[in-house]
Backbone as JSON, one array per atom type, in Angstrom:
{
  "sequence": "MTDSELLEQVHVLEDGLVRFATGGGFEDSEYQQLRKLVLGDPRSRKLAPELLKSNRTLAQFWNFIKGHFAHYSERREFIWNEFRAVHDQLEGKERVPADEHISDVLSKFDVENVHAIWQKALERRNDDPEGAITTARTLLESVCKHILDETGVAYEEDADLPKLYKAVATQLNLAPSQHTETIFKQILGGCTAVVEGLGAVRNRLSDSHGKGAKGAKPDIRHAELAVNLAGSMATFLIETWDHRKNPSHT",
  "N": [[-13.18, -40.95, -125.39], [-14.7, -43.54, -124.2], [-17.7, -45.26, -124.83], [-18.77, -46.48, -122.29], [-17.22, -44.8, -120.34], [-18.64, -42.36, -120.87], [-21.33, -42.82, -120.3], [-20.83, -43.06, -117.67], [-20.25, -40.6, -116.62], [-22.69, -39.4, -117.46], [-24.47, -40.54, -115.75], [-23.39, -39.67, -113.26], [-24.14, -36.86, -113.66], [-26.97, -37.31, -113.61], [-27.3, -38.18, -111.18], [-26.43, -36.03, -109.36], [-28.35, -34.23, -110.16], [-30.65, -35.24, -109.21], [-30.08, -35.26, -106.61], [-29.84, -32.62, -106.04], [-32.35, -31.53, -106.55], [-33.55, -32.76, -104.49], [-33.02, -31.34, -102.13], [-30.32, -32.06, -101.75], [-26.6, -31.41, -102.1], [-24.88, -29.89, -104.89], [-22.52, -28.7, -107.14], [-22.48, -25.78, -108.97], [-20.65, -25.42, -110.88], [-19.61, -28.04, -111.77], [-22.08, -29.09, -112.63], [-22.37, -27.41, -114.91], [-20.04, -28.3, -116.41], [-20.46, -30.99, -116.98], [-22.92, -31.0, -118.08], [-22.05, -29.41, -120.51], [-20.43, -31.43, -121.51], [-22.13, -33.79, -122.13], [-23.95, -32.52, -123.91], [-22.31, -31.86, -125.83], [-21.21, -33.96, -126.96], [-21.78, -36.26, -129.8], [-22.88, -38.68, -129.35], [-24.5, -38.56, -127.1], [-25.97, -36.09, -127.32], [-28.23, -36.17, -128.92], [-30.37, -37.45, -127.75], [-30.38, -36.29, -125.22], [-31.8, -35.04, -122.24], [-34.47, -32.66, -122.3], [-34.53, -30.72, -120.23], [-31.78, -30.17, -119.74], [-31.0, -28.78, -122.09], [-32.62, -26.6, -121.82], [-31.77, -25.27, -119.31], [-29.19, -23.63, -118.17], [-28.04, -23.1, -116.02], [-27.73, -24.21, -112.32], [-29.48, -22.82, -111.02], [-31.43, -21.8, -112.67], [-32.33, -24.37, -113.25], [-33.28, -25.24, -110.79], [-35.63, -23.23, -110.43], [-37.11, -24.36, -112.32], [-37.67, -27.0, -111.75], [-38.77, -26.89, -109.19], [-41.07, -25.16, -109.59], [-42.67, -27.09, -111.16], [-42.8, -29.54, -109.77], [-43.91, -30.33, -106.66], [-43.15, -32.27, -104.76], [-40.45, -34.61, -103.77], [-40.41, -37.18, -104.49], [-41.78, -37.03, -107.09], [-40.25, -35.43, -108.34], [-37.66, -36.82, -108.5], [-38.65, -39.01, -109.97], [-39.35, -37.95, -112.36], [-36.6, -36.78, -113.42], [-35.31, -39.26, -113.63], [-36.9, -40.47, -115.52], [-36.42, -38.53, -117.68], [-34.0, -38.97, -118.47], [-33.56, -41.62, -119.32], [-33.82, -42.32, -122.16], [-31.09, -41.67, -123.02], [-29.36, -43.05, -121.47], [-30.14, -45.65, -122.47], [-29.29, -45.52, -125.09], [-26.45, -45.17, -124.76], [-26.09, -47.54, -123.48], [-26.23, -49.62, -125.19], [-28.81, -50.49, -126.23], [-30.15, -49.57, -128.05], [-28.38, -50.29, -130.19], [-26.61, -52.24, -132.6], [-24.82, -55.36, -132.34], [-22.58, -55.19, -134.17], [-22.27, -52.41, -134.37], [-21.02, -51.9, -131.66], [-18.67, -53.25, -131.83], [-17.26, -52.21, -134.09], [-17.3, -49.54, -132.74], [-15.57, -49.91, -130.57], [-12.97, -50.54, -132.03], [-12.4, -48.48, -133.52], [-12.2, -46.49, -131.46], [-9.96, -46.86, -130.25], [-8.31, -46.61, -132.27], [-8.37, -43.98, -132.79], [-7.51, -41.27, -134.62], [-7.22, -38.36, -136.45], [-9.82, -37.86, -135.77], [-11.39, -40.03, -136.32], [-13.1, -41.79, -134.82], [-15.02, -40.07, -133.85], [-16.26, -39.25, -136.41], [-17.32, -41.67, -137.27], [-19.26, -42.08, -135.14], [-20.67, -39.78, -135.6], [-21.74, -40.69, -137.82], [-23.35, -42.84, -137.3], [-25.06, -41.32, -135.97], [-26.59, -39.98, -137.77], [-27.93, -41.96, -139.3], [-30.56, -42.42, -139.3], [-32.19, -39.93, -139.05], [-31.02, -38.26, -141.0], [-30.4, -39.45, -143.77], [-28.93, -38.95, -146.27], [-26.81, -37.18, -145.34], [-25.59, -39.24, -143.79], [-24.51, -41.19, -145.48], [-22.59, -39.59, -146.74], [-20.95, -39.12, -144.79], [-20.18, -41.77, -144.18], [-18.47, -42.48, -146.36], [-16.46, -40.64, -145.88], [-15.54, -41.33, -143.52], [-14.18, -43.95, -144.18], [-12.52, -43.0, -146.16], [-10.82, -41.2, -144.4], [-9.33, -43.07, -142.69], [-8.11, -44.63, -144.74], [-6.32, -42.82, -145.72], [-4.69, -42.15, -143.29], [-3.73, -44.75, -142.93], [-1.95, -44.92, -145.37], [-0.43, -42.62, -144.83], [0.92, -43.38, -142.54], [2.36, -45.41, -143.65], [3.95, -44.28, -145.4], [3.23, -43.9, -147.96], [2.89, -41.89, -150.88], [0.0, -39.86, -151.88], [-2.68, -38.33, -153.91], [-4.38, -35.32, -152.49], [-6.73, -34.9, -153.46], [-7.67, -37.44, -154.1], [-9.91, -40.01, -155.23], [-12.09, -42.33, -153.24], [-11.93, -44.89, -154.28], [-9.31, -45.1, -155.17], [-7.76, -44.42, -153.28], [-8.3, -46.7, -151.55], [-7.45, -48.82, -153.16], [-4.42, -48.23, -153.21], [-4.1, -48.63, -150.44], [-4.78, -51.29, -150.2], [-2.92, -52.75, -151.67], [-0.66, -51.97, -150.02], [-1.17, -53.39, -147.52], [-1.49, -56.15, -148.62], [-3.88, -56.95, -149.79], [-4.9, -56.92, -152.11], [-6.76, -58.3, -154.72], [-5.1, -59.48, -156.89], [-2.87, -60.12, -155.49], [-2.87, -62.56, -154.68], [-3.3, -66.03, -154.95], [-4.92, -68.13, -154.15], [-8.43, -69.2, -154.94], [-10.55, -68.55, -153.44], [-9.65, -66.53, -151.51], [-9.12, -64.3, -153.43], [-11.8, -64.11, -154.25], [-13.18, -63.04, -152.11], [-11.41, -60.83, -151.38], [-11.83, -59.53, -153.78], [-14.28, -58.84, -153.44], [-14.45, -57.02, -151.23], [-13.29, -54.89, -152.63], [-15.25, -54.2, -154.52], [-17.16, -53.67, -152.63], [-15.97, -51.22, -151.77], [-15.97, -49.74, -153.94], [-18.59, -49.57, -154.51], [-19.77, -48.09, -152.33], [-18.5, -45.67, -153.1], [-19.96, -45.07, -155.37], [-22.69, -45.12, -154.61], [-22.51, -43.05, -152.77], [-21.82, -40.81, -154.56], [-24.4, -40.76, -156.28], [-26.43, -40.74, -154.23], [-25.96, -39.45, -152.09], [-25.68, -36.16, -150.15], [-23.49, -34.95, -151.3], [-23.33, -33.96, -154.02], [-25.09, -31.67, -156.23], [-28.69, -32.31, -156.92], [-31.38, -32.76, -159.45], [-34.73, -32.12, -159.82], [-35.92, -34.56, -160.01], [-33.86, -36.21, -158.88], [-32.59, -39.3, -157.3], [-33.55, -40.11, -153.97], [-31.98, -41.09, -151.02], [-32.98, -43.72, -148.82], [-33.65, -44.76, -145.15], [-32.76, -47.24, -145.16], [-30.9, -47.26, -147.14], [-28.7, -45.57, -146.1], [-28.2, -46.93, -143.58], [-27.0, -49.3, -144.74], [-24.8, -48.32, -146.19], [-23.34, -47.08, -144.17], [-22.86, -49.24, -142.29], [-21.27, -50.9, -143.83], [-19.12, -49.33, -144.71], [-18.05, -49.08, -141.98], [-17.59, -51.57, -141.43], [-15.6, -52.21, -143.36], [-13.78, -50.26, -142.61], [-12.9, -51.26, -139.99], [-11.96, -53.73, -140.78], [-9.71, -52.85, -142.36], [-8.16, -51.5, -140.21], [-7.61, -53.34, -138.28], [-6.3, -55.24, -139.88], [-3.84, -53.69, -140.62], [-3.0, -53.05, -138.12], [-2.33, -55.91, -137.44], [-0.34, -56.09, -139.0], [1.55, -54.51, -138.22], [1.98, -55.52, -135.64], [2.49, -58.42, -135.24], [2.06, -60.47, -133.45], [-0.32, -59.97, -132.32], [-3.49, -60.94, -132.1]],
  "CA": [[-13.97, -41.43, -124.2], [-15.62, -44.91, -124.53], [-19.23, -45.34, -124.26], [-18.84, -46.64, -120.81], [-16.88, -43.64, -119.77], [-19.5, -41.16, -121.22], [-22.48, -43.2, -119.44], [-20.68, -42.82, -116.15], [-20.5, -39.11, -116.64], [-24.12, -39.15, -117.4], [-24.87, -41.04, -114.19], [-22.91, -38.42, -112.21], [-24.85, -35.88, -113.82], [-28.21, -37.4, -113.31], [-27.27, -38.34, -109.66], [-26.38, -34.81, -108.95], [-29.54, -33.47, -110.44], [-31.69, -35.95, -108.45], [-29.69, -34.62, -105.34], [-30.03, -31.09, -105.75], [-33.73, -31.16, -106.72], [-34.38, -33.14, -103.19], [-32.31, -30.9, -101.08], [-28.68, -32.05, -101.48], [-25.77, -30.48, -102.63], [-24.13, -30.23, -106.29], [-21.78, -27.46, -107.45], [-23.01, -25.27, -110.26], [-19.58, -25.69, -112.0], [-19.77, -29.38, -111.91], [-23.25, -29.27, -113.33], [-22.03, -26.93, -116.29], [-19.07, -29.03, -117.05], [-20.95, -32.13, -117.27], [-23.84, -30.47, -119.08], [-21.38, -29.33, -121.73], [-20.09, -32.92, -121.92], [-23.43, -34.5, -122.38], [-24.52, -31.98, -124.93], [-21.54, -31.69, -126.9], [-20.93, -35.34, -127.54], [-22.97, -36.84, -130.59], [-23.62, -39.94, -128.9], [-25.62, -38.28, -126.15], [-26.56, -34.86, -127.47], [-29.71, -36.24, -129.52], [-31.19, -37.91, -126.55], [-30.21, -35.61, -123.92], [-33.0, -34.38, -121.64], [-34.61, -31.16, -122.52], [-34.09, -30.02, -119.08], [-30.3, -29.87, -119.86], [-30.88, -27.95, -123.08], [-32.97, -25.16, -121.54], [-31.29, -24.82, -118.22], [-27.76, -23.59, -118.23], [-27.34, -23.22, -114.53], [-28.19, -24.89, -111.6], [-30.39, -21.8, -110.52], [-32.44, -21.9, -113.66], [-33.05, -25.68, -113.08], [-34.19, -25.06, -109.67], [-36.74, -22.49, -110.67], [-37.71, -25.2, -113.37], [-37.99, -28.27, -111.1], [-39.77, -26.57, -107.99], [-42.26, -24.72, -110.35], [-43.48, -28.02, -111.95], [-43.07, -30.64, -108.97], [-43.97, -30.14, -105.32], [-42.69, -33.29, -103.95], [-39.17, -34.86, -104.04], [-40.62, -38.14, -105.19], [-42.24, -36.59, -108.3], [-38.72, -34.72, -108.91], [-36.9, -37.96, -108.88], [-39.32, -39.55, -111.06], [-39.27, -37.17, -113.61], [-35.43, -36.79, -113.69], [-34.93, -40.59, -114.04], [-37.62, -40.65, -116.79], [-36.02, -37.8, -118.67], [-32.59, -39.63, -118.53], [-33.79, -43.05, -119.6], [-33.37, -42.47, -123.31], [-29.69, -41.5, -123.19], [-28.87, -44.23, -120.85], [-30.66, -46.85, -123.2], [-28.53, -45.3, -126.24], [-25.23, -45.56, -124.4], [-25.83, -49.02, -122.86], [-26.29, -50.39, -126.42], [-30.32, -51.12, -126.3], [-30.7, -49.15, -129.41], [-27.62, -50.48, -131.28], [-26.52, -53.65, -132.8], [-23.6, -55.83, -132.08], [-21.65, -54.94, -135.05], [-21.97, -50.9, -133.98], [-20.24, -51.97, -130.74], [-17.43, -53.82, -132.24], [-16.63, -51.18, -134.66], [-16.79, -48.37, -132.21], [-14.42, -50.2, -129.77], [-11.88, -50.76, -132.59], [-12.37, -46.99, -134.08], [-12.11, -45.55, -130.57], [-8.67, -47.51, -130.02], [-7.34, -46.36, -133.43], [-8.88, -42.93, -133.01], [-6.63, -40.42, -135.17], [-7.92, -37.68, -137.31], [-11.26, -37.75, -135.46], [-12.13, -41.11, -136.93], [-14.09, -42.22, -133.9], [-16.04, -39.05, -133.65], [-16.81, -39.6, -137.73], [-18.25, -42.85, -136.83], [-20.31, -41.68, -134.26], [-21.69, -38.78, -136.51], [-22.4, -41.57, -139.15], [-24.39, -43.62, -136.54], [-26.09, -40.51, -135.27], [-27.49, -39.21, -139.06], [-28.59, -42.9, -140.21], [-32.28, -42.52, -139.42], [-32.53, -38.5, -139.67], [-30.29, -37.53, -142.3], [-29.65, -40.22, -144.8], [-28.07, -38.34, -147.26], [-25.54, -36.98, -144.7], [-24.81, -40.21, -143.26], [-23.92, -41.66, -146.69], [-21.34, -38.74, -146.97], [-19.93, -39.34, -143.27], [-19.74, -43.03, -144.33], [-17.27, -42.34, -147.21], [-15.57, -39.74, -145.16], [-14.81, -42.36, -142.42], [-13.27, -44.85, -144.99], [-11.36, -42.12, -146.69], [-9.74, -40.9, -143.35], [-8.73, -44.45, -142.41], [-7.13, -45.04, -145.77], [-5.23, -41.93, -145.7], [-3.9, -42.4, -142.06], [-2.73, -45.93, -143.03], [-1.12, -44.58, -146.32], [0.7, -41.74, -144.25], [2.01, -44.22, -141.83], [3.31, -46.37, -144.49], [4.72, -43.45, -146.22], [2.76, -43.9, -149.4], [2.04, -40.66, -151.18], [-1.28, -39.9, -152.45], [-3.18, -36.94, -154.06], [-5.07, -34.96, -151.51], [-7.98, -35.11, -153.62], [-7.85, -38.69, -154.82], [-11.29, -40.61, -154.86], [-11.95, -43.44, -152.52], [-11.42, -46.25, -154.91], [-8.05, -44.97, -155.65], [-7.11, -44.59, -151.81], [-8.4, -48.21, -151.13], [-6.43, -49.56, -154.06], [-3.24, -48.1, -152.41], [-3.97, -49.52, -149.03], [-4.95, -52.81, -150.48], [-1.56, -53.16, -151.91], [0.43, -51.99, -149.09], [-1.74, -54.5, -146.61], [-1.48, -57.16, -149.27], [-5.35, -57.38, -149.77], [-5.42, -56.59, -153.44], [-7.1, -59.8, -155.39], [-4.02, -59.87, -157.78], [-1.62, -60.45, -154.75], [-3.42, -64.05, -154.23], [-3.38, -67.06, -155.96], [-6.23, -68.98, -153.77], [-9.53, -68.63, -155.6], [-11.47, -67.93, -152.36], [-9.31, -65.2, -151.32], [-9.45, -63.52, -154.48], [-13.16, -63.71, -154.41], [-13.3, -62.21, -150.99], [-10.92, -59.59, -151.31], [-12.56, -58.8, -154.66], [-15.63, -58.42, -152.87], [-14.1, -55.91, -150.53], [-13.18, -53.85, -153.62], [-16.66, -54.06, -154.94], [-17.99, -52.91, -151.56], [-15.44, -49.74, -151.64], [-16.43, -48.83, -155.23], [-20.14, -49.3, -154.34], [-19.61, -46.87, -151.54], [-18.32, -44.38, -153.87], [-21.02, -44.87, -156.33], [-23.95, -44.66, -154.06], [-22.26, -41.63, -152.27], [-22.17, -39.96, -155.71], [-25.78, -40.78, -156.75], [-27.6, -40.7, -153.53], [-25.7, -38.48, -150.87], [-25.88, -34.7, -150.14], [-22.37, -34.25, -151.7], [-23.59, -33.21, -155.19], [-26.6, -31.23, -156.14], [-29.56, -33.39, -157.73], [-32.43, -32.13, -160.07], [-36.05, -32.43, -159.12], [-36.21, -36.1, -160.1], [-32.89, -36.96, -158.33], [-33.06, -40.23, -156.29], [-33.28, -39.71, -152.5], [-31.92, -42.35, -150.16], [-33.83, -44.17, -147.6], [-32.86, -45.16, -144.27], [-32.15, -48.53, -145.27], [-29.67, -47.08, -147.83], [-28.03, -45.11, -145.18], [-27.8, -48.0, -142.86], [-26.23, -50.09, -145.66], [-23.57, -47.45, -146.35], [-22.79, -46.94, -142.66], [-22.5, -50.39, -141.81], [-20.45, -51.19, -145.02], [-17.83, -48.46, -144.36], [-17.72, -49.03, -140.79], [-17.11, -52.92, -141.29], [-14.47, -52.01, -144.02], [-12.61, -49.38, -141.75], [-12.37, -51.98, -139.03], [-11.1, -54.6, -141.5], [-8.25, -52.31, -142.68], [-7.39, -51.12, -139.11], [-7.2, -54.67, -137.69], [-5.29, -55.7, -140.87], [-2.84, -52.7, -140.46], [-2.31, -53.62, -136.7], [-1.65, -57.08, -137.43], [1.07, -56.0, -139.83], [2.6, -53.68, -137.26], [2.19, -56.22, -134.26], [2.08, -59.68, -135.86], [1.89, -61.34, -132.27], [-1.75, -59.57, -131.82], [-4.62, -61.76, -132.83]],
  "C": [[-14.81, -42.32, -124.87], [-17.15, -44.53, -124.23], [-19.33, -45.32, -122.77], [-18.27, -45.32, -119.8], [-18.0, -42.27, -119.58], [-20.86, -41.58, -120.35], [-22.12, -43.03, -118.1], [-20.65, -41.5, -115.89], [-21.99, -38.76, -116.69], [-24.89, -39.43, -116.15], [-24.52, -39.93, -113.32], [-23.87, -37.48, -112.32], [-26.54, -35.97, -113.47], [-28.39, -37.4, -111.71], [-27.42, -36.88, -108.99], [-27.38, -33.92, -109.17], [-30.55, -33.94, -109.3], [-31.29, -35.23, -106.84], [-29.98, -33.47, -104.91], [-31.62, -30.81, -105.63], [-34.31, -31.77, -105.29], [-33.58, -32.58, -102.04], [-31.07, -31.03, -100.85], [-27.77, -31.15, -102.21], [-25.24, -31.01, -104.2], [-23.74, -28.84, -106.75], [-22.14, -27.17, -108.78], [-21.98, -25.51, -111.31], [-19.4, -26.91, -112.31], [-20.8, -29.43, -112.8], [-22.85, -28.66, -114.73], [-21.07, -27.72, -117.19], [-19.65, -30.26, -117.6], [-21.98, -31.84, -118.45], [-23.1, -30.14, -120.51], [-20.61, -30.52, -122.39], [-21.11, -33.58, -122.85], [-23.86, -33.79, -123.73], [-23.63, -31.57, -126.1], [-21.06, -32.93, -127.47], [-22.19, -35.78, -128.69], [-23.6, -38.0, -130.3], [-24.64, -39.89, -127.65], [-26.61, -37.1, -126.35], [-28.04, -35.08, -128.15], [-30.66, -36.6, -128.59], [-31.16, -37.38, -125.11], [-31.34, -35.08, -123.33], [-33.2, -33.06, -121.97], [-34.36, -30.43, -121.46], [-32.52, -29.41, -119.13], [-30.34, -28.55, -120.84], [-31.47, -26.46, -122.75], [-32.69, -24.64, -120.04], [-29.79, -24.72, -118.05], [-27.11, -23.48, -116.95], [-28.19, -23.87, -113.73], [-29.47, -23.94, -111.05], [-31.73, -21.82, -111.31], [-33.19, -23.53, -113.56], [-33.74, -25.66, -111.82], [-35.49, -24.42, -109.76], [-37.56, -23.53, -111.5], [-38.64, -26.23, -112.54], [-39.16, -27.9, -109.94], [-41.25, -25.93, -108.54], [-43.15, -25.81, -110.73], [-43.77, -29.36, -111.02], [-42.8, -30.36, -107.43], [-43.08, -30.95, -104.43], [-41.52, -33.87, -104.63], [-39.45, -36.04, -104.85], [-40.9, -37.97, -106.69], [-40.82, -35.96, -108.96], [-37.74, -36.04, -109.35], [-37.5, -38.71, -109.86], [-39.16, -39.16, -112.34], [-37.78, -36.89, -114.25], [-34.87, -38.34, -114.28], [-35.47, -40.89, -115.41], [-36.83, -39.89, -117.97], [-34.48, -38.34, -119.21], [-32.68, -40.85, -119.41], [-33.22, -43.16, -121.05], [-31.82, -42.46, -123.64], [-28.99, -42.7, -122.53], [-28.9, -45.5, -121.72], [-29.62, -46.69, -124.58], [-27.11, -45.74, -125.75], [-24.74, -47.09, -123.83], [-26.05, -50.01, -124.06], [-27.93, -50.89, -126.68], [-30.76, -50.58, -127.56], [-29.54, -49.54, -130.46], [-27.53, -52.07, -131.27], [-25.1, -53.91, -132.52], [-22.41, -55.26, -132.77], [-21.09, -53.27, -134.67], [-20.94, -51.09, -132.78], [-18.81, -52.2, -131.09], [-16.45, -52.77, -132.86], [-16.12, -49.88, -133.7], [-15.69, -48.53, -131.16], [-12.99, -50.06, -130.85], [-11.65, -48.93, -133.17], [-11.76, -46.13, -132.95], [-10.52, -45.6, -130.04], [-7.58, -46.83, -131.02], [-7.38, -44.68, -133.56], [-7.86, -41.66, -133.52], [-7.58, -39.71, -136.27], [-9.59, -37.72, -137.03], [-12.02, -38.85, -135.77], [-13.23, -41.48, -136.08], [-15.3, -41.33, -133.84], [-16.62, -39.02, -135.37], [-17.72, -40.57, -137.79], [-19.51, -42.86, -136.14], [-21.24, -40.91, -134.86], [-22.48, -39.76, -137.54], [-23.75, -42.34, -138.61], [-25.5, -42.57, -136.19], [-27.1, -40.16, -136.55], [-28.03, -40.48, -139.6], [-29.96, -42.99, -140.22], [-32.79, -41.19, -139.74], [-32.02, -37.89, -140.72], [-29.54, -38.71, -143.02], [-28.75, -40.03, -145.74], [-26.79, -37.95, -146.5], [-24.83, -38.05, -144.14], [-24.36, -41.08, -144.28], [-22.46, -40.72, -146.96], [-20.56, -38.92, -145.93], [-19.45, -40.73, -143.62], [-18.29, -42.98, -145.11], [-16.3, -41.47, -146.45], [-14.62, -40.69, -144.04], [-13.71, -43.52, -142.95], [-12.11, -44.14, -145.44], [-10.2, -41.75, -145.8], [-8.91, -42.03, -142.93], [-7.75, -44.71, -143.31], [-5.95, -44.05, -145.82], [-4.25, -41.95, -144.48], [-2.97, -43.76, -142.45], [-1.54, -45.56, -144.19], [0.1, -43.62, -145.76], [1.51, -42.57, -143.08], [2.88, -45.24, -142.55], [4.19, -45.61, -145.65], [4.6, -43.35, -147.67], [2.2, -42.5, -149.86], [0.74, -40.82, -152.04], [-1.83, -38.45, -152.65], [-4.34, -36.56, -153.03], [-6.69, -35.38, -151.91], [-8.56, -36.54, -154.45], [-8.98, -39.57, -154.23], [-11.05, -41.83, -153.94], [-11.45, -44.8, -153.06], [-9.87, -46.29, -155.23], [-7.2, -44.99, -154.45], [-7.02, -46.17, -151.46], [-7.22, -49.05, -151.83], [-5.05, -49.58, -153.4], [-3.14, -48.83, -151.29], [-3.92, -50.92, -149.3], [-3.76, -53.23, -150.76], [-0.67, -53.14, -150.89], [-0.06, -53.06, -148.04], [-1.78, -56.04, -147.19], [-2.98, -57.74, -149.43], [-5.84, -57.15, -151.32], [-5.71, -58.29, -153.92], [-5.94, -60.36, -156.09], [-2.9, -60.5, -156.87], [-1.86, -61.93, -154.28], [-3.82, -64.91, -155.22], [-4.69, -67.99, -155.58], [-7.49, -68.4, -154.33], [-10.46, -67.96, -154.42], [-10.75, -66.66, -151.8], [-9.55, -64.29, -152.29], [-10.83, -63.34, -154.63], [-13.63, -62.84, -153.23], [-12.96, -60.76, -151.01], [-11.5, -58.83, -152.75], [-13.78, -58.38, -154.39], [-15.52, -57.01, -151.84], [-13.92, -54.92, -151.44], [-14.3, -53.47, -154.24], [-17.32, -53.14, -153.97], [-17.38, -51.32, -151.57], [-16.12, -48.84, -152.97], [-17.99, -48.65, -155.3], [-20.38, -48.13, -153.55], [-19.5, -45.61, -152.26], [-19.33, -44.17, -154.65], [-22.12, -44.46, -155.76], [-23.93, -43.31, -153.37], [-22.7, -40.65, -153.34], [-23.39, -39.86, -156.28], [-26.65, -40.51, -155.65], [-27.52, -39.68, -152.27], [-26.03, -36.97, -151.03], [-24.57, -34.1, -150.76], [-22.64, -33.52, -153.1], [-25.22, -32.67, -155.41], [-27.39, -32.08, -157.1], [-30.61, -32.33, -158.29], [-33.59, -32.68, -159.46], [-36.33, -33.85, -159.15], [-35.04, -36.74, -159.47], [-33.26, -38.07, -157.37], [-32.51, -39.8, -155.0], [-33.16, -40.99, -151.5], [-32.7, -42.37, -148.89], [-33.07, -44.38, -146.4], [-32.18, -46.4, -144.37], [-30.72, -48.37, -146.26], [-28.56, -46.53, -146.95], [-27.3, -46.09, -144.25], [-26.66, -48.93, -143.43], [-24.76, -49.4, -145.67], [-22.59, -47.27, -145.17], [-22.11, -48.17, -142.17], [-21.25, -51.07, -142.77], [-19.08, -50.55, -144.68], [-17.33, -48.66, -143.06], [-16.95, -50.68, -140.6], [-15.47, -52.77, -142.11], [-13.27, -51.34, -143.35], [-11.97, -50.32, -140.65], [-11.4, -52.97, -139.67], [-9.7, -54.04, -141.77], [-7.65, -51.95, -141.45], [-6.84, -52.4, -138.4], [-6.03, -55.33, -138.52], [-4.02, -54.79, -140.61], [-2.16, -53.24, -139.22], [-1.84, -54.81, -136.64], [-0.42, -56.84, -138.21], [2.06, -55.37, -138.85], [3.09, -54.64, -136.08], [1.69, -57.74, -134.61], [1.68, -60.51, -134.61], [0.19, -61.12, -131.73], [-2.77, -60.59, -132.61], [-5.89, -61.27, -133.26]]
}
């Protein structure tokens, strides 16, 4: 489900609650289905209204809303305010352009829950930097493994990220040694360095390994860098792979 499709379902849920709170109709089965969707998706769960989390049925919601607000206008205003944060998130007001492009590419590629991994990485950037770094590497590993599966190239299941990337780069003609132009060798060498750096920062700063009392703790900026680099590299590999399969695509 794309961000715009999820946003549409949030609108349906919000409108249904406003209608129900002001004397209109809304089926409890539809409410529960939409509630499960919004609370179950990492893109909307974090900023979902508290009223959804605490009211499992419309009967519970009715007891809540009538007990707090006597007038219809108050109820409408309250529900609109409660949904504002999740609307802003899905409309991209709290995201940067790169997030949108990467999300679009990964949603189309979506195998092995790659898009869900990306959304999890985005969600954890600010609140769980260590987890975000771990998820960033998982994202890139998943993309590499899928491309290798598609090309029929065998790999060890426990192969580290640099090894996986090296195999993918060779298949996609992205290895620096496969080019003679200095500028391409520099750019592709930089890509290799990025991947190796992601592996290193993940090993040193993520939650994938135990740390002593003086172990380095990642900050939000570290998580943002790792997630953004992993997303950009994953997008680059996917678009290169798609171009190899479909040369007519630009």
